[in-house]
C-alpha positions in Angstrom: -12.0 -16.7 6.3 -14.0 -14.5 8.5 -12.7 -10.8 8.4 -13.9 -8.0 10.9 -12.9 -4.7 8.8 -12.7 -2.0 11.5 -12.7 1.2 9.2 -14.2 1.5 5.9 -12.5 4.2 4.4 -10.8 4.4 0.9 -8.2 1.5 1.5 -10.5 -0.5 3.6 -13.3 -0.3 0.9 -10.8 -1.0 -2.0 -9.9 -4.2 0.3 -13.4 -5.2 0.5 -14.3 -4.6 -3.2 -11.1 -7.0 -3.7 -12.6 -9.6 -1.5 -15.8 -9.6 -2.8 -14.7 -10.1 -6.5 -12.4 -12.7 -5.2 -14.7 -14.6 -3.2 -14.2 -16.8 -0.2 -14.1 -13.9 2.0 -16.7 -13.4 4.7 -16.9 -9.8 6.1 -18.3 -8.4 9.0 -17.5 -4.4 8.8 -17.7 -1.3 11.2 -17.0 2.3 10.6 -18.5 5.3 12.8 -19.6 7.0 9.6 -23.1 6.0 8.5 -22.4 6.6 4.8 -19.3 4.2 4.8 -21.6 1.5 6.6 -23.9 1.9 3.8 -21.6 1.3 1.3 -20.0 -1.6 2.7 -23.0 -3.2 3.2 -24.1 -2.4 -0.3 -20.9 -4.2 -1.5 -21.8 -7.3 0.1 -20.2 -7.1 4.2 -22.3 -7.7 7.1 -22.5 -4.5 9.0 -22.1 -4.8 12.8 -22.9 -2.0 15.4 -19.5 -1.8 17.2 -16.1 -2.8 17.1 -16.3 -5.4 19.5 -19.2 -6.9 18.0 -17.2 -7.1 14.3 -14.2 -8.6 16.1 -16.2 -11.6 17.8 -15.5 -14.7 15.9 -13.4 -13.2 13.2 -10.3 -15.2 11.7 -9.0 -11.7 11.1 -9.4 -8.3 12.8 -8.2 -5.7 9.8 -7.4 -2.4 11.3 -7.8 0.1 8.4 -8.1 3.4 10.5 -6.2 6.2 11.4 -2.7 5.5 13.1 -4.1 7.9 16.1 -7.0 5.9 17.1 -5.2 2.3 16.7 -4.6 2.1 20.1 -8.2 3.0 21.3 -9.6 0.5 19.2 -7.3 -2.3 20.5 -8.1 -1.6 23.8 -12.0 -1.3 23.0 -11.8 -4.8 21.0 -9.0 -6.8 22.9 -11.6 -8.6 25.3 -13.7 -9.7 21.8 -10.4 -11.2 20.0 -11.3 -14.8 19.4 -8.9 -17.4 20.3 -7.1 -18.5 16.9 -7.5 -15.3 15.4 -4.9 -12.5 14.8 -4.7 -8.7 14.0 -3.8 -7.2 10.6 -3.1 -3.6 10.6 -2.7 -1.0 7.8 -2.4 2.0 9.8 0.8 3.6 8.7 3.5 4.3 11.5 2.1 2.0 14.2 4.5 -0.9 15.3 3.5 -4.4 16.1 5.1 -4.0 19.3 2.9 -1.3 20.4 -0.1 -3.2 19.1 0.9 -6.0 21.1 1.2 -3.9 24.1 -2.2 -2.6 24.0 -3.5 -6.2 23.0 -1.5 -7.7 26.1 -0.8 -11.5 25.7 0.8 -13.2 23.0 -1.7 -12.4 20.3 -0.6 -12.7 16.6 -0.3 -9.4 15.2 1.0 -8.6 11.6 1.5 -5.0 10.5 1.2 -4.1 6.9 2.1 -0.8 4.5 0.1 -0.6 1.2 0.5 2.2 -1.2 -2.1 4.4 -3.2 -2.1 2.4 -6.2 -4.1 -0.6 -4.0 -7.1 1.7 -4.6 -7.0 0.6 -8.2 -5.9 -3.0 -7.4 -2.2 -2.1 -8.6 -0.7 -1.5 -5.2 2.6 -2.5 -3.3 2.4 -3.9 -0.1 5.0 -4.6 2.8 4.1 -6.8 5.4 6.1 -7.7 8.7 5.2 -10.0 11.6 5.0 -9.3 15.3 6.4 -11.1 18.0 3.8 -14.1 18.3 2.8 -14.3 14.3 3.6 -17.7 12.8 4.1 -18.4 8.9 0.5 -19.3 8.8 -0.7 -15.7 9.9 1.7 -14.0 7.4 -0.1 -16.4 4.7 -3.2 -15.3 5.8 -2.3 -11.6 5.7 -0.8 -12.2 2.1 -4.1 -13.8 0.7 -6.0 -11.1 1.9 -3.7 -8.2 1.0 -2.8 -9.6 -2.6 -6.7 -8.8 -3.8 -5.3 -5.2 -4.3 -1.6 -5.8 -5.9 1.9 -7.4 -4.9 2.7 -8.3 -1.3 6.6 -8.9 0.0 7.4 -9.7 3.3 10.0 -7.2 5.0 11.9 -6.9 8.4 10.0 -4.4 10.4 13.1 -2.2 10.9 13.1 -1.9 7.0 9.5 -0.3 7.2 10.7 3.2 7.1 12.6 2.7 3.8 9.7 1.0 2.4 7.5 4.4 3.6 10.4 6.6 1.6 10.2 4.1 -1.8 6.9 2.7 -2.4 4.4 4.5 0.3 5.7 8.2 -1.1 6.9 6.8 -4.6 3.7 7.1 -6.4 3.8 11.3 -5.8 7.4 11.0 -7.4 5.9 9.1 -10.4 2.9 11.6 -10.6 5.4 14.5 -10.7 7.3 12.6 -13.4 4.1 12.2 -15.3 3.4 15.7 -15.3 6.8 16.7 -15.9 7.1 14.5 -19.2 3.5 15.9 -20.1 5.0 19.6 -20.0 7.8 18.6 -22.2 5.5 17.3 -24.8 3.6 20.9 -24.5 6.6 22.4 -25.0 7.7 21.0 -28.1 3.9 21.3 -29.4 1.9 18.4 -28.5 -1.5 19.3 -27.2 -1.6 19.0 -23.5 -4.4 15.9 -23.6 -2.5 14.2 -26.2 1.0 15.0 -24.1 -0.8 13.7 -20.9 -2.1 10.5 -22.6 1.4 9.7 -24.1 3.1 10.4 -20.6 1.0 8.3 -18.7 1.2 5.1 -21.2 4.9 5.6 -21.5 5.4 5.5 -17.8 3.0 2.5 -17.5 4.4 0.5 -20.6 8.3 0.9 -19.1 6.9 -0.2 -15.7 5.4 -3.2 -17.5 8.8 -4.2 -19.7 10.7 -4.0 -16.3 8.3 -6.5 -14.8 7.5 -8.7 -17.3 10.9 -9.3 -18.8 12.5 -9.3 -15.5 15.4 -7.6 -17.3 17.3 -4.9 -15.6 16.3 -1.2 -16.2 19.6 -0.1 -17.3 19.7 -3.0 -19.7 16.3 -2.1 -21.5 17.5 1.4 -21.0 20.6 0.6 -23.1 18.6 -1.1 -26.0 16.6 2.1 -26.8 19.7 4.4 -26.3 21.4 4.6 -30.2 24.7 5.8 -30.4 24.4 9.4 -31.2 20.5 9.2 -31.2 17.9 11.3 -29.6 17.3 8.9 -26.5 21.1 9.3 -25.5 20.5 13.0 -26.2 17.9 13.3 -23.4 19.4 11.0 -21.0 22.5 13.2 -21.0 20.1 16.2 -20.1 18.5 14.5 -17.3 21.8 13.3 -15.9 23.1 17.0 -16.2 20.2 17.8 -14.4 20.8 15.2 -11.3 17.7 13.4 -12.2 19.3 10.4 -10.9 20.3 11.9 -7.8 17.1 13.9 -7.0 15.3 10.6 -6.9 17.6 8.9 -4.8 17.5 11.8 -2.2 13.5 12.0 -2.3 13.4 8.5 -0.9 16.1 9.1 1.5 14.3 12.5 2.5 11.0 10.6 3.1 12.7 7.7 4.8 14.3 10.0 7.1 11.1 11.8 7.8 9.3 8.7 8.5 11.8 7.7 11.1 11.2 11.0 12.6 7.5 10.7 12.9 8.1 7.4 14.7 7.2 4.8 11.7 
């Protein structure tokens, strides 16, 4: 598969690194910043001299650029888009309809929403098809995005909800980790030790949910012994509105995404 990577910033570079590691993908990249072009070349990508040059002959033109420049990039490359190809965009908040309108005709577009942990290969990405994207196009997008984590298909109308939960969610977890570490310091642990415990506890708990397939409530009940330490801590969380605060955070971020036109 030949991929035109337009934009070689953090997320574009994470994808490029994953493709080079997995193999089977030929990449031609373009970015206006010389240092980024050099970095892409050093990772094994061919470097074009312009966006249209990168797009010509590509099976997938992947847009890893700022949302505000997507329209301009599509205007620039639309005449170079090859027959039988597709556009895959990871630009936040840009709808498939708006991209299709820029391209014209019946060109396949797939929209994706990765989150920050994709930078370390542990991302969660939502994808949705445009009007002319087929099952084959979605499969191609999944193959390319799976190198940085999990991929799930959703309806485009749910992309704002994805933003509220998965897109913004890592920040909520960072706060949780920080608060757990602060709690450890409060009860006497050295900060470096407390942070290590907090990080591994969150990571381990997440892996337990994923690997066992059990509901979080069942796993929680298993460690909450009657009259024990865990149920006392859980009571303090419920009393402070912990669960409701997280639910409100997801809702608030979703509403903000809707307000921004995502």
